[in-house]
N, C-alpha and C positions, 0 to 999 in steps of 0.2 A: 153673504155679508153678515147676516144675523148669527149664523153659526160661528163666525170668526169675530164676533163683536168685541171680545176681550182684547184681541190683537189690535183692532182699530182704536180702542180706548188707550192702549199703551202707546200707540203711534201718534195719537192725537196731538200732544204737546210739540213733538218735533215737526209734524206736518203743518201745524199752525205757524211755527217760526219759519219753516221753509217757504210757506205761502207768503208771509208778510215780508220777508227779507230777500227772497229770490224770485219767486213767480210774479208777485205784484210789481217790483221794480222793473223787471224785464218787460212786462206787459206795458207799463206806463212809458218806458223808454221807447218802445216800438210805436206807441201812439203819438208821443211827442215828436218823433222823427218826421212826422208828416205835417209839422207845424213850424211857424216862426215864433220863437219864444226866447225872450231875453231876461227872464226872471222878474221883470218890473211890470210888464204889460201882460194882459191875458193872451194865451197862445192863439195865433192866427193860422187857420188851416191853409196850407200851401200845396198839399198833395205830394207829388213825386219831385217837386222842385229841389229839395235838399239832395236827393239821390242823383238827379240830373247834374246838378252843380258839382257833386262829389266826383263823378266819373268823367265828366266832359269838360269842366272848367277849372278844377282844382289840381294843378300840376304837382303841388307839394304832396297831396294825398297819393298820387301815383308813385312818387318817389318813396313815400312811407310804406305803401303796400308792397313795393318791390323789395325794400329792405326787410320788411317783416317776413315775407316769404323766404328770403335768403336765410334769415335767422332760423325760421321754422324747419326748413329742409336741410340745413347744415347742422346747426347745434342740436336740434331735436333728435334725429336718428343717431347721430354720433354719440351724444351723451347717453341716450337710451341703451345703445349697444355696449358702450363703455361701462355704464353702471352694472349691466348684467355680467359682463366678462370679469370685472373686478370682483363682484360679489361671488361669482362662481369659483374664481381662484382663491379668494380669501376664505371661502367656506371650507377649503381643504386643509387650512392651517390648524395647529393646535389651539385649544380653547382660549388660553390667555393671549396668545399672539393674535388670534382672530379678533378678540375684543379690542385690542389696541389698534389694529389696522382699521377696524370699523369706525372707531372714534376719529382716527386721522382723516379718513375719507369723508365722514359726515360733518366734521367740524366747520368747514367753510360755510355751509348752508345755515348754521345756527349762530354764526359769529357776527351778526349785524352787518355793519359797514366795513367789514374786514377787507372787502375788495378795493378799498382806497389805497392799499399797498401797491396796487398796479399803477396808481398815479405817480408814485415815486419811481417805479421801474421804468415807466414810459415818459418820464419828465422830459420836456423839450430842451433842457440845458445839459451841460456836461456832467452834472451831478446825477442825472438819471442813470439807473443801473444798466439799462440796455445801451444807451448812448456811450456811457463810459466804457463798457465792455467792447463795443464795436470799434470805438476810437483807439483803444489800447491794442486791439488786434490789427489796426490799420485798415479796416474795412471801410470806414468813413473818415473824412477829415474834419467835419464839423457836425454839431448836434443836429438831429432830425426832429422836427416838430411833430412827433407821432400823433398826438391827439388834436392837432390843428390841420393836419394834411388829410384831405379827403381820400387820398389813395390808401391810407393805412388805418384811419380811425374805425371804420366799420369792422374790419377784421380783428382789430384789437378788442373791440366791444364783444365780438363773437367769442374770442378766446376767453375773456373774463367770464362771460355768461356760461360757457362750457365748463370752466373750472367750478363755478358756483352750483351748477346743476347736478354735480355728483353728490347728491344728498338724500332726499326723501326716497327717490326711486331705488337708489342703492340700498337703503335700509330695508325697504319692502322686499327686495330680491333676496337679501340675506335671510330675512324672516321666512320667506317662501322656501328657500333651499333647506332651511333647518326643519321645516314642517313636513317635508316629503317622507312618506313611509318607506323605510329602507327595504322592506320586503318586495317592493315593486322592482327594485334593481335585480333581486334574485330571480323574480319571475321573468323579467326581461331576458336575463342570460339563458334561462331555460327555453324561452321562445325564440332564441336565435340572435340576440344582440351580442356583437362581438367586440366592439370598441367604444371608447368614451363618447365619440361623436354620435353614434347611433343611440347610445344611452341618453345623451342630451336631448336629441330630437324626439325620441319615442317615449321617454319616461320623464325626464326632468322638466322640459318645457310644458307638456300637457298637464303635469301635476301643479304647475305654477300659473295657470291661466288667470286666476283672480289677481295675483300680484303683478303679472304682466300687463293686465288691463289697467290696474291702478297706476302702475308706472308710466304707461302710455298716456293716460289722461293728465298726469302731473307734468310730463315732459311737453306735451302739446300745449297745455295751458301756460307754462312758463315761457316757452319759446315764442308763442304768439303775443304774450303780454309783456314783452321786454320794454322797460321804460326807465326804471330807477338807475340801472347800470349805465345806460346810454346817457342820461342827463348828468350823472356824476362824473363820467369820464370825458364826454364829448361836449358838454354844455347844452343849453336849451335856448334857442335851437343850435344844433351842431353846424359846423362850417358847411355851407352850401347844402344843408340838410343831408349830409353824407351818412349820418347815423340816426336819422329821423325814422320813427316807427309809427304804426297806426295808433298805438296808445299815447305816444307823445303828441301826435296830431290831435287826438281826442282831448288831451289835457289842455292843449293850446286853445281850442275853441270852447271847451267847457269851463275851464278854470280861469282863463285870462280874458277871453273875448266875451264870455257869457252868451254865446250863441247856442243855447241848449238844444234847439231843434236840430241844428246841423251836427252838433256833437252826438246827439242821440242817433242820428243817421249813421255816423261813423261807428258808434258802438254796436248798432244792429248789424252792419256789414261784418264787423269782427266776430260777433256772436254766430252768425251764419257760417262763416269760414271755419270757426273752431268746432262747431257741431258737425259740419260736414266731414272735417278731418277725423274727428272721433269716430264717426260711423265707418269710415273707410278702414281705420286702424282696427276696429273691432272685427270687421269682416276678415281682415288679414290674420288676426290672432286666432280666429276659429279654424284656420287651416293648419295651425301648428300641430305636428304629430301625425298628419295625414299621409 
């Protein structure tokens, strides 16, 4: 450590901020999760009561965690694979066209509340684009309440989240594809690579491991932390909690009921799930190219 003291000095400001705004809040949240705390009275130690209540008595949480896992295991992998495939295809285009297509794909993720356009598309009256189109074709005779019907609302939120997720990971994959040393492809052809799929598996993906890991972390975080889109489209709470997620459940108890101990227990469970998923994904990515 003494030999590398200059590096530690340069890292010092970042590590201080990281400790104050990441490590310390997570540690305090973990400690508060074992208490009963309403922000007005001093925290009272209750041990595992919050976790017992969470998994044995809170039926809404079980709905929320089921919906969250559906989001994570459907939108996460689909958007991750789609981001890479779109980036791989667009990377082959001429420079100016590639820049234009990159902007088009990245635009939704930087356009703020642009997803509100989906409220018009799935509006529950005849003026909604989807209802109007289906009624014109004769598929339905009267408008469907897309965002108030529990049979549809969760899948619509998934669709919108999938559309929004083609952003940061896509940009990282484009950057990764552009940074690959072209001589690796020549060396691969000499070593026996005969088609584009072998080239993808043995050269492209192993060369992009940092970008693949970054994209995986971003996709996992966004798929497990869905809240804003669900609230904007389905309401808070959604009908029969059909689009309720762990984060909206956390917001309910933390921001509305001020049961901070219970909210911290919810946050801790979500944190453990996300960390565990990241570890599994990292192990899978290490097998790329083998």
